[in-house]
VOKOL-264286 format. One record per atom (N, C-alpha, C, CB): atom name; x, y negated, z. Coordinates in nm, 2 decimals. Glycine has a CB too. Layout:
% VOKOL-264286
['CA'; [X; Y; Z]]
...
//
This chain:
% VOKOL-264286
['N'; [-1.00; -7.12; -4.82]]
['CA'; [-0.88; -7.04; -4.86]]
['C'; [-0.76; -7.10; -4.79]]
['CB'; [-0.86; -7.03; -5.01]]
['N'; [-0.68; -7.02; -4.72]]
['CA'; [-0.56; -7.07; -4.65]]
['C'; [-0.45; -7.09; -4.76]]
['CB'; [-0.52; -6.97; -4.55]]
['N'; [-0.37; -7.19; -4.73]]
['CA'; [-0.26; -7.23; -4.81]]
['C'; [-0.13; -7.18; -4.75]]
['CB'; [-0.25; -7.38; -4.84]]
['N'; [-0.05; -7.10; -4.82]]
['CA'; [0.07; -7.04; -4.77]]
['C'; [0.19; -7.09; -4.85]]
['CB'; [0.07; -6.88; -4.77]]
['N'; [0.29; -7.14; -4.78]]
['CA'; [0.42; -7.18; -4.84]]
['C'; [0.52; -7.07; -4.82]]
['CB'; [0.47; -7.32; -4.77]]
['N'; [0.57; -7.03; -4.93]]
['CA'; [0.68; -6.93; -4.94]]
['C'; [0.81; -7.00; -4.96]]
['CB'; [0.66; -6.82; -5.05]]
['N'; [0.90; -6.99; -4.87]]
['CA'; [1.04; -7.05; -4.88]]
['C'; [1.14; -6.94; -4.89]]
['CB'; [1.07; -7.15; -4.76]]
['N'; [1.19; -6.92; -5.01]]
['CA'; [1.28; -6.81; -5.04]]
['C'; [1.35; -6.84; -5.17]]
['CB'; [1.20; -6.67; -5.05]]
['N'; [1.48; -6.81; -5.18]]
['CA'; [1.56; -6.84; -5.30]]
['C'; [1.56; -6.72; -5.40]]
['CB'; [1.70; -6.88; -5.26]]
['N'; [1.50; -6.61; -5.37]]
['CA'; [1.50; -6.49; -5.45]]
['C'; [1.37; -6.49; -5.53]]
['CB'; [1.52; -6.36; -5.37]]
['N'; [1.37; -6.52; -5.66]]
['CA'; [1.25; -6.52; -5.74]]
['C'; [1.17; -6.39; -5.74]]
['CB'; [1.28; -6.56; -5.88]]
['N'; [1.24; -6.28; -5.73]]
['CA'; [1.17; -6.15; -5.73]]
['C'; [1.09; -6.13; -5.60]]
['CB'; [1.27; -6.03; -5.75]]
['N'; [1.15; -6.17; -5.49]]
['CA'; [1.08; -6.17; -5.36]]
['C'; [0.96; -6.26; -5.37]]
['CB'; [1.17; -6.20; -5.24]]
['N'; [0.98; -6.38; -5.42]]
['CA'; [0.87; -6.48; -5.43]]
['C'; [0.76; -6.43; -5.51]]
['CB'; [0.92; -6.61; -5.48]]
['N'; [0.79; -6.36; -5.62]]
['CA'; [0.69; -6.31; -5.71]]
['C'; [0.61; -6.20; -5.64]]
['CB'; [0.75; -6.25; -5.84]]
['N'; [0.68; -6.11; -5.57]]
['CA'; [0.62; -6.00; -5.49]]
['C'; [0.52; -6.05; -5.39]]
['CB'; [0.72; -5.91; -5.43]]
['N'; [0.57; -6.15; -5.31]]
['CA'; [0.49; -6.22; -5.21]]
['C'; [0.37; -6.29; -5.27]]
['CB'; [0.57; -6.32; -5.13]]
['N'; [0.39; -6.36; -5.38]]
['CA'; [0.28; -6.43; -5.44]]
['C'; [0.17; -6.34; -5.49]]
['CB'; [0.34; -6.51; -5.57]]
['N'; [0.21; -6.23; -5.56]]
['CA'; [0.11; -6.14; -5.61]]
['C'; [0.03; -6.07; -5.50]]
['CB'; [0.18; -6.03; -5.69]]
['N'; [0.10; -6.03; -5.39]]
['CA'; [0.03; -5.97; -5.28]]
['C'; [-0.06; -6.07; -5.21]]
['CB'; [0.14; -5.92; -5.18]]
['N'; [-0.01; -6.19; -5.18]]
['CA'; [-0.09; -6.29; -5.11]]
['C'; [-0.21; -6.34; -5.19]]
['CB'; [0.00; -6.40; -5.06]]
['N'; [-0.18; -6.37; -5.32]]
['CA'; [-0.29; -6.42; -5.41]]
['C'; [-0.40; -6.31; -5.42]]
['CB'; [-0.23; -6.46; -5.55]]
['N'; [-0.36; -6.19; -5.43]]
['CA'; [-0.46; -6.08; -5.44]]
['C'; [-0.54; -6.07; -5.32]]
['CB'; [-0.38; -5.94; -5.46]]
['N'; [-0.49; -6.12; -5.20]]
['CA'; [-0.57; -6.12; -5.08]]
['C'; [-0.65; -6.25; -5.06]]
['CB'; [-0.47; -6.10; -4.96]]
['N'; [-0.64; -6.34; -5.16]]
['CA'; [-0.72; -6.46; -5.16]]
['C'; [-0.65; -6.58; -5.11]]
['CB'; [-0.84; -6.43; -5.08]]
['N'; [-0.52; -6.58; -5.09]]
['CA'; [-0.45; -6.70; -5.04]]
['C'; [-0.40; -6.79; -5.16]]
['CB'; [-0.34; -6.66; -4.95]]
['N'; [-0.39; -6.92; -5.13]]
['CA'; [-0.33; -7.01; -5.22]]
['C'; [-0.18; -7.02; -5.19]]
['CB'; [-0.40; -7.16; -5.21]]
['N'; [-0.10; -7.01; -5.29]]
['CA'; [0.05; -7.00; -5.27]]
['C'; [0.12; -7.13; -5.32]]
['CB'; [0.10; -6.88; -5.34]]
['N'; [0.21; -7.17; -5.24]]
['CA'; [0.30; -7.28; -5.28]]
['C'; [0.44; -7.22; -5.26]]
['CB'; [0.28; -7.41; -5.19]]
['N'; [0.54; -7.26; -5.35]]
['CA'; [0.67; -7.20; -5.35]]
['C'; [0.78; -7.31; -5.33]]
['CB'; [0.70; -7.12; -5.47]]
['N'; [0.88; -7.27; -5.26]]
['CA'; [1.00; -7.35; -5.25]]
['C'; [1.12; -7.26; -5.25]]
['CB'; [1.00; -7.44; -5.11]]
['N'; [1.22; -7.30; -5.33]]
['CA'; [1.34; -7.22; -5.35]]
['C'; [1.46; -7.24; -5.26]]
['CB'; [1.39; -7.23; -5.49]]
['N'; [1.44; -7.34; -5.16]]
['CA'; [1.55; -7.37; -5.07]]
['C'; [1.49; -7.42; -4.94]]
['CB'; [1.65; -7.47; -5.13]]
['N'; [1.57; -7.43; -4.84]]
['CA'; [1.52; -7.48; -4.71]]
['C'; [1.48; -7.63; -4.72]]
['CB'; [1.62; -7.47; -4.61]]
['N'; [1.56; -7.71; -4.79]]
['CA'; [1.53; -7.85; -4.81]]
['C'; [1.40; -7.87; -4.89]]
['CB'; [1.65; -7.92; -4.88]]
['N'; [1.39; -7.80; -5.00]]
['CA'; [1.27; -7.81; -5.08]]
['C'; [1.15; -7.76; -4.99]]
['CB'; [1.28; -7.72; -5.20]]
['N'; [1.16; -7.66; -4.91]]
['CA'; [1.06; -7.61; -4.82]]
['C'; [1.01; -7.72; -4.73]]
['CB'; [1.10; -7.49; -4.75]]
['N'; [1.11; -7.79; -4.67]]
['CA'; [1.08; -7.90; -4.57]]
['C'; [1.00; -8.01; -4.64]]
['CB'; [1.20; -7.95; -4.51]]
['N'; [1.04; -8.04; -4.76]]
['CA'; [0.96; -8.14; -4.84]]
['C'; [0.82; -8.10; -4.87]]
['CB'; [1.04; -8.18; -4.97]]
['N'; [0.81; -7.97; -4.90]]
['CA'; [0.67; -7.91; -4.93]]
['C'; [0.59; -7.91; -4.81]]
['CB'; [0.69; -7.77; -5.00]]
['N'; [0.65; -7.89; -4.69]]
['CA'; [0.57; -7.89; -4.57]]
['C'; [0.50; -8.02; -4.56]]
['CB'; [0.66; -7.86; -4.45]]
['N'; [0.57; -8.13; -4.58]]
['CA'; [0.52; -8.27; -4.57]]
['C'; [0.42; -8.30; -4.68]]
['CB'; [0.63; -8.37; -4.57]]
['N'; [0.44; -8.25; -4.80]]
['CA'; [0.35; -8.29; -4.91]]
['C'; [0.23; -8.20; -4.92]]
['CB'; [0.43; -8.29; -5.04]]
['N'; [0.24; -8.08; -4.87]]
['CA'; [0.13; -7.98; -4.89]]
['C'; [0.06; -7.94; -4.76]]
['CB'; [0.19; -7.86; -4.95]]
['N'; [0.12; -7.96; -4.65]]
['CA'; [0.07; -7.93; -4.52]]
['C'; [0.00; -7.79; -4.52]]
['CB'; [-0.04; -8.03; -4.48]]
['N'; [0.09; -7.68; -4.54]]
['CA'; [0.04; -7.55; -4.55]]
['C'; [-0.02; -7.50; -4.41]]
['CB'; [0.15; -7.45; -4.59]]
['N'; [-0.10; -7.39; -4.43]]
['CA'; [-0.16; -7.33; -4.31]]
['C'; [-0.06; -7.23; -4.24]]
['CB'; [-0.29; -7.26; -4.35]]
['N'; [0.03; -7.18; -4.32]]
['CA'; [0.13; -7.08; -4.28]]
['C'; [0.25; -7.08; -4.37]]
['CB'; [0.07; -6.93; -4.28]]
['N'; [0.37; -7.05; -4.31]]
['CA'; [0.49; -7.05; -4.38]]
['C'; [0.55; -6.91; -4.38]]
['CB'; [0.59; -7.16; -4.33]]
['N'; [0.59; -6.86; -4.49]]
['CA'; [0.67; -6.73; -4.50]]
['C'; [0.81; -6.78; -4.53]]
['CB'; [0.61; -6.63; -4.61]]
['N'; [0.90; -6.76; -4.44]]
['CA'; [1.04; -6.82; -4.45]]
['C'; [1.15; -6.71; -4.45]]
['CB'; [1.06; -6.91; -4.33]]
['N'; [1.23; -6.71; -4.55]]
['CA'; [1.34; -6.62; -4.56]]
['C'; [1.45; -6.67; -4.47]]
['CB'; [1.40; -6.61; -4.71]]
['N'; [1.53; -6.57; -4.41]]
['CA'; [1.64; -6.61; -4.33]]
['C'; [1.76; -6.66; -4.41]]
['CB'; [1.69; -6.49; -4.24]]
['N'; [1.81; -6.57; -4.50]]
['CA'; [1.93; -6.60; -4.58]]
['C'; [1.90; -6.66; -4.71]]
['CB'; [2.02; -6.48; -4.59]]
['N'; [1.94; -6.79; -4.74]]
['CA'; [1.92; -6.85; -4.87]]
['C'; [2.06; -6.90; -4.91]]
['CB'; [1.81; -6.96; -4.86]]
['N'; [2.07; -7.03; -4.91]]
['CA'; [2.20; -7.09; -4.95]]
['C'; [2.31; -7.06; -4.85]]
['CB'; [2.19; -7.24; -4.96]]
['N'; [2.27; -7.05; -4.72]]
['CA'; [2.36; -7.00; -4.62]]
['C'; [2.30; -6.88; -4.54]]
['CB'; [2.40; -7.12; -4.52]]
['N'; [2.37; -6.81; -4.47]]
['CA'; [2.32; -6.70; -4.39]]
['C'; [2.22; -6.73; -4.29]]
['CB'; [2.44; -6.62; -4.33]]
['N'; [2.22; -6.86; -4.25]]
['CA'; [2.12; -6.90; -4.14]]
['C'; [2.03; -7.01; -4.19]]
['CB'; [2.20; -6.94; -4.02]]
['N'; [2.02; -7.04; -4.31]]
['CA'; [1.93; -7.15; -4.36]]
['C'; [1.79; -7.14; -4.31]]
['CB'; [1.93; -7.15; -4.51]]
['N'; [1.73; -7.02; -4.31]]
['CA'; [1.60; -7.01; -4.25]]
['C'; [1.59; -7.05; -4.11]]
['CB'; [1.55; -6.87; -4.27]]
['N'; [1.69; -7.01; -4.03]]
['CA'; [1.69; -7.05; -3.89]]
['C'; [1.69; -7.20; -3.87]]
['CB'; [1.81; -6.99; -3.82]]
['N'; [1.77; -7.27; -3.96]]
['CA'; [1.78; -7.41; -3.95]]
['C'; [1.64; -7.48; -3.98]]
['CB'; [1.89; -7.46; -4.04]]
['N'; [1.57; -7.42; -4.08]]
['CA'; [1.44; -7.47; -4.12]]
['C'; [1.35; -7.46; -4.01]]
['CB'; [1.39; -7.40; -4.25]]
['N'; [1.34; -7.34; -3.94]]
['CA'; [1.26; -7.32; -3.83]]
['C'; [1.28; -7.41; -3.71]]
['CB'; [1.27; -7.17; -3.78]]
['N'; [1.41; -7.43; -3.68]]
['CA'; [1.45; -7.52; -3.58]]
['C'; [1.41; -7.67; -3.61]]
['CB'; [1.60; -7.52; -3.55]]
['N'; [1.42; -7.71; -3.73]]
['CA'; [1.38; -7.84; -3.77]]
['C'; [1.23; -7.86; -3.76]]
['CB'; [1.42; -7.87; -3.92]]
['N'; [1.15; -7.76; -3.81]]
['CA'; [1.01; -7.77; -3.80]]
['C'; [0.95; -7.76; -3.66]]
['CB'; [0.94; -7.66; -3.88]]
['N'; [1.02; -7.69; -3.57]]
['CA'; [0.98; -7.67; -3.43]]
['C'; [1.05; -7.76; -3.33]]
['CB'; [0.99; -7.53; -3.39]]
['N'; [1.11; -7.87; -3.38]]
['CA'; [1.18; -7.96; -3.29]]
['C'; [1.09; -8.01; -3.19]]
['CB'; [1.25; -8.08; -3.38]]
['N'; [1.14; -8.02; -3.07]]
['CA'; [1.06; -8.08; -2.96]]
['C'; [1.06; -8.23; -2.95]]
['CB'; [1.11; -8.02; -2.82]]
['N'; [1.13; -8.29; -3.04]]
['CA'; [1.14; -8.44; -3.05]]
['C'; [1.01; -8.50; -3.10]]
['CB'; [1.26; -8.48; -3.14]]
['N'; [0.94; -8.57; -3.02]]
['CA'; [0.81; -8.62; -3.07]]
['C'; [0.83; -8.73; -3.18]]
['CB'; [0.73; -8.69; -2.96]]
['N'; [0.95; -8.78; -3.20]]
['CA'; [0.98; -8.87; -3.31]]
['C'; [1.02; -8.80; -3.44]]
['CB'; [1.09; -8.97; -3.27]]
['N'; [1.03; -8.67; -3.44]]
['CA'; [1.07; -8.60; -3.56]]
['C'; [0.97; -8.62; -3.67]]
['CB'; [1.09; -8.45; -3.53]]
['N'; [1.02; -8.63; -3.79]]
['CA'; [0.93; -8.65; -3.90]]
['C'; [0.84; -8.52; -3.92]]
['CB'; [1.00; -8.68; -4.03]]
['N'; [0.88; -8.41; -3.86]]
['CA'; [0.81; -8.28; -3.87]]
['C'; [0.72; -8.26; -3.75]]
['CB'; [0.91; -8.17; -3.89]]
['N'; [0.71; -8.35; -3.66]]
['CA'; [0.62; -8.33; -3.54]]
['C'; [0.48; -8.30; -3.58]]
['CB'; [0.63; -8.46; -3.46]]
['N'; [0.42; -8.36; -3.68]]
['CA'; [0.28; -8.32; -3.72]]
['C'; [0.26; -8.18; -3.77]]
['CB'; [0.23; -8.42; -3.82]]
['N'; [0.37; -8.11; -3.80]]
['CA'; [0.37; -7.98; -3.86]]
['C'; [0.42; -7.87; -3.76]]
['CB'; [0.45; -7.97; -3.98]]
['N'; [0.44; -7.91; -3.64]]
['CA'; [0.50; -7.83; -3.53]]
['C'; [0.42; -7.70; -3.51]]
['CB'; [0.50; -7.90; -3.40]]
['N'; [0.29; -7.70; -3.53]]
['CA'; [0.21; -7.58; -3.50]]
['C'; [0.18; -7.49; -3.61]]
['CB'; [0.08; -7.62; -3.44]]
['N'; [0.24; -7.52; -3.73]]
['CA'; [0.22; -7.43; -3.84]]
['C'; [0.29; -7.29; -3.81]]
['CB'; [0.28; -7.49; -3.98]]
['N'; [0.21; -7.18; -3.82]]
['CA'; [0.28; -7.05; -3.80]]
['C'; [0.39; -7.02; -3.90]]
['CB'; [0.17; -6.94; -3.80]]
['N'; [0.49; -6.96; -3.85]]
['CA'; [0.61; -6.92; -3.93]]
['C'; [0.63; -6.77; -3.92]]
['CB'; [0.74; -7.00; -3.89]]
['N'; [0.62; -6.71; -4.04]]
['CA'; [0.65; -6.56; -4.05]]
['C'; [0.78; -6.55; -4.12]]
['CB'; [0.54; -6.49; -4.13]]
['N'; [0.88; -6.50; -4.05]]
['CA'; [1.02; -6.50; -4.10]]
['C'; [1.04; -6.36; -4.17]]
['CB'; [1.12; -6.52; -3.99]]
['N'; [1.10; -6.37; -4.29]]
['CA'; [1.13; -6.26; -4.37]]
['C'; [1.28; -6.23; -4.37]]
['CB'; [1.08; -6.28; -4.52]]
['N'; [1.31; -6.11; -4.34]]
['CA'; [1.46; -6.08; -4.32]]
['C'; [1.50; -5.94; -4.37]]
['CB'; [1.49; -6.10; -4.18]]
['N'; [1.62; -5.93; -4.41]]
['CA'; [1.68; -5.80; -4.44]]
['C'; [1.79; -5.77; -4.34]]
['CB'; [1.73; -5.79; -4.59]]
['N'; [1.81; -5.86; -4.25]]
['CA'; [1.92; -5.85; -4.15]]
['C'; [1.91; -5.72; -4.07]]
['CB'; [1.93; -5.97; -4.06]]
['N'; [1.79; -5.69; -4.03]]
['CA'; [1.77; -5.57; -3.95]]
['C'; [1.80; -5.44; -4.02]]
['CB'; [1.62; -5.57; -3.90]]
['N'; [1.79; -5.44; -4.15]]
['CA'; [1.82; -5.32; -4.23]]
['C'; [1.96; -5.32; -4.28]]
['CB'; [1.72; -5.31; -4.34]]
['N'; [2.03; -5.43; -4.28]]
['CA'; [2.16; -5.43; -4.34]]
['C'; [2.27; -5.46; -4.24]]
['CB'; [2.17; -5.54; -4.45]]
['N'; [2.24; -5.49; -4.12]]
['CA'; [2.34; -5.52; -4.02]]
['C'; [2.29; -5.46; -3.89]]
['CB'; [2.38; -5.67; -4.01]]
['N'; [2.38; -5.45; -3.79]]
['CA'; [2.34; -5.41; -3.66]]
['C'; [2.28; -5.52; -3.57]]
['CB'; [2.45; -5.35; -3.58]]
['N'; [2.27; -5.64; -3.63]]
['CA'; [2.21; -5.75; -3.56]]
['C'; [2.07; -5.73; -3.53]]
['CB'; [2.24; -5.88; -3.63]]
['N'; [2.02; -5.77; -3.41]]
['CA'; [1.88; -5.76; -3.38]]
['C'; [1.84; -5.90; -3.31]]
['CB'; [1.85; -5.64; -3.28]]
['N'; [1.73; -5.95; -3.35]]
['CA'; [1.68; -6.07; -3.29]]
['C'; [1.53; -6.07; -3.30]]
['CB'; [1.74; -6.20; -3.36]]
['N'; [1.47; -6.16; -3.23]]
['CA'; [1.32; -6.18; -3.23]]
['C'; [1.28; -6.32; -3.21]]
['CB'; [1.25; -6.08; -3.13]]
['N'; [1.16; -6.35; -3.21]]
['CA'; [1.11; -6.49; -3.19]]
['C'; [1.16; -6.53; -3.05]]
['CB'; [0.96; -6.50; -3.20]]
['N'; [1.21; -6.66; -3.05]]
['CA'; [1.25; -6.72; -2.92]]
['C'; [1.23; -6.87; -2.93]]
['CB'; [1.41; -6.69; -2.90]]
['N'; [1.15; -6.92; -2.84]]
['CA'; [1.11; -7.06; -2.85]]
['C'; [1.23; -7.16; -2.86]]
['CB'; [1.04; -7.10; -2.72]]
['N'; [1.34; -7.13; -2.80]]
['CA'; [1.45; -7.22; -2.80]]
['C'; [1.55; -7.20; -2.92]]
['CB'; [1.53; -7.21; -2.68]]
['N'; [1.58; -7.07; -2.95]]
['CA'; [1.68; -7.04; -3.05]]
['C'; [1.63; -7.00; -3.18]]
['CB'; [1.77; -6.94; -3.00]]
['N'; [1.51; -6.94; -3.19]]
['CA'; [1.45; -6.89; -3.31]]
['C'; [1.30; -6.91; -3.30]]
['CB'; [1.49; -6.74; -3.34]]
['N'; [1.26; -7.03; -3.32]]
['CA'; [1.11; -7.06; -3.29]]
['C'; [1.02; -7.02; -3.41]]
['CB'; [1.10; -7.21; -3.26]]
['N'; [1.00; -6.89; -3.43]]
['CA'; [0.91; -6.84; -3.53]]
['C'; [0.81; -6.76; -3.46]]
['CB'; [0.99; -6.76; -3.64]]
['N'; [0.70; -6.73; -3.53]]
['CA'; [0.59; -6.66; -3.47]]
['C'; [0.60; -6.51; -3.48]]
['CB'; [0.46; -6.70; -3.53]]
['N'; [0.66; -6.46; -3.59]]
['CA'; [0.67; -6.32; -3.61]]
['C'; [0.77; -6.29; -3.72]]
['CB'; [0.53; -6.25; -3.65]]
['N'; [0.81; -6.16; -3.74]]
['CA'; [0.91; -6.12; -3.84]]
['C'; [0.85; -6.01; -3.93]]
['CB'; [1.04; -6.07; -3.78]]
['N'; [0.89; -6.01; -4.05]]
['CA'; [0.86; -5.89; -4.14]]
['C'; [0.99; -5.86; -4.21]]
['CB'; [0.75; -5.93; -4.24]]
['N'; [1.02; -5.73; -4.21]]
['CA'; [1.15; -5.68; -4.27]]
['C'; [1.13; -5.66; -4.42]]
['CB'; [1.20; -5.56; -4.20]]
['N'; [1.24; -5.68; -4.49]]
['CA'; [1.25; -5.64; -4.63]]
['C'; [1.31; -5.49; -4.63]]
['CB'; [1.35; -5.73; -4.71]]
['N'; [1.27; -5.41; -4.72]]
['CA'; [1.17; -5.43; -4.82]]
['C'; [1.03; -5.45; -4.77]]
['CB'; [1.18; -5.31; -4.92]]
['N'; [0.95; -5.53; -4.85]]
['CA'; [0.82; -5.56; -4.80]]
['C'; [0.72; -5.45; -4.81]]
['CB'; [0.77; -5.67; -4.89]]
['N'; [0.64; -5.44; -4.70]]
['CA'; [0.53; -5.35; -4.70]]
['C'; [0.41; -5.44; -4.72]]
['CB'; [0.52; -5.27; -4.56]]
['N'; [0.34; -5.44; -4.83]]
['CA'; [0.23; -5.53; -4.86]]
['C'; [0.12; -5.53; -4.76]]
['CB'; [0.17; -5.50; -5.00]]
['N'; [0.08; -5.41; -4.71]]
['CA'; [-0.02; -5.40; -4.61]]
['C'; [0.02; -5.47; -4.48]]
['CB'; [-0.05; -5.26; -4.58]]
['N'; [0.14; -5.45; -4.44]]
['CA'; [0.19; -5.51; -4.31]]
['C'; [0.20; -5.66; -4.33]]
['CB'; [0.33; -5.46; -4.28]]
['N'; [0.24; -5.71; -4.45]]
['CA'; [0.25; -5.85; -4.48]]
['C'; [0.11; -5.91; -4.46]]
['CB'; [0.30; -5.88; -4.62]]
['N'; [0.01; -5.86; -4.52]]
['CA'; [-0.13; -5.91; -4.51]]
['C'; [-0.18; -5.91; -4.37]]
['CB'; [-0.22; -5.84; -4.61]]
['N'; [-0.15; -5.80; -4.30]]
['CA'; [-0.19; -5.79; -4.16]]
['C'; [-0.13; -5.90; -4.07]]
['CB'; [-0.15; -5.65; -4.10]]
['N'; [0.00; -5.92; -4.09]]
['CA'; [0.06; -6.02; -4.01]]
['C'; [0.01; -6.16; -4.04]]
['CB'; [0.22; -6.02; -4.03]]
['N'; [-0.01; -6.19; -4.17]]
['CA'; [-0.06; -6.32; -4.22]]
['C'; [-0.20; -6.34; -4.15]]
['CB'; [-0.07; -6.33; -4.37]]
['N'; [-0.28; -6.24; -4.16]]
['CA'; [-0.42; -6.26; -4.10]]
['C'; [-0.41; -6.28; -3.95]]
['CB'; [-0.50; -6.13; -4.13]]
['N'; [-0.33; -6.21; -3.88]]
['CA'; [-0.31; -6.23; -3.74]]
['C'; [-0.26; -6.37; -3.70]]
['CB'; [-0.21; -6.12; -3.68]]
['N'; [-0.16; -6.42; -3.78]]
['CA'; [-0.11; -6.55; -3.75]]
['C'; [-0.21; -6.66; -3.78]]
['CB'; [0.02; -6.57; -3.83]]
['N'; [-0.28; -6.65; -3.89]]
['CA'; [-0.39; -6.75; -3.92]]
['C'; [-0.50; -6.74; -3.82]]
['CB'; [-0.44; -6.72; -4.07]]
['N'; [-0.54; -6.63; -3.78]]
['CA'; [-0.65; -6.61; -3.68]]
['C'; [-0.60; -6.67; -3.55]]
['CB'; [-0.69; -6.46; -3.66]]
['N'; [-0.48; -6.65; -3.51]]
['CA'; [-0.43; -6.70; -3.38]]
['C'; [-0.43; -6.86; -3.39]]
['CB'; [-0.29; -6.65; -3.35]]
['N'; [-0.40; -6.91; -3.50]]
['CA'; [-0.39; -7.06; -3.52]]
['C'; [-0.53; -7.12; -3.51]]
['CB'; [-0.32; -7.09; -3.65]]
['N'; [-0.63; -7.05; -3.56]]
['CA'; [-0.77; -7.11; -3.57]]
['C'; [-0.83; -7.14; -3.43]]
['CB'; [-0.86; -7.02; -3.65]]
//
């Protein structure tokens, strides 16, 4: 059973993600902030991360992704560099901003927009876990 870390400060979103992912057979770990999420990455070594963009700040999720994907071999997160990151965002539906995965500026593997589509969530999770294997 794959272990998925959800990093999101909205308890309703976390609950929706948890129910959907547990129903699909995944083990869930939760973190309510970017800093807590980074600590859980080290203590839990998840198979995949679902990461919200906007938490304490409008770009907290981006900062977490950049920290995890740092190219510095001395980074304390270097052992976790290859964990797939699925970024959760409402930015595409609430603003005209558009962005996508980018190795240098936004090093995530895929995006899913809020409001959540449970079928799409499970599809993307399966795809990312399969690609990692």
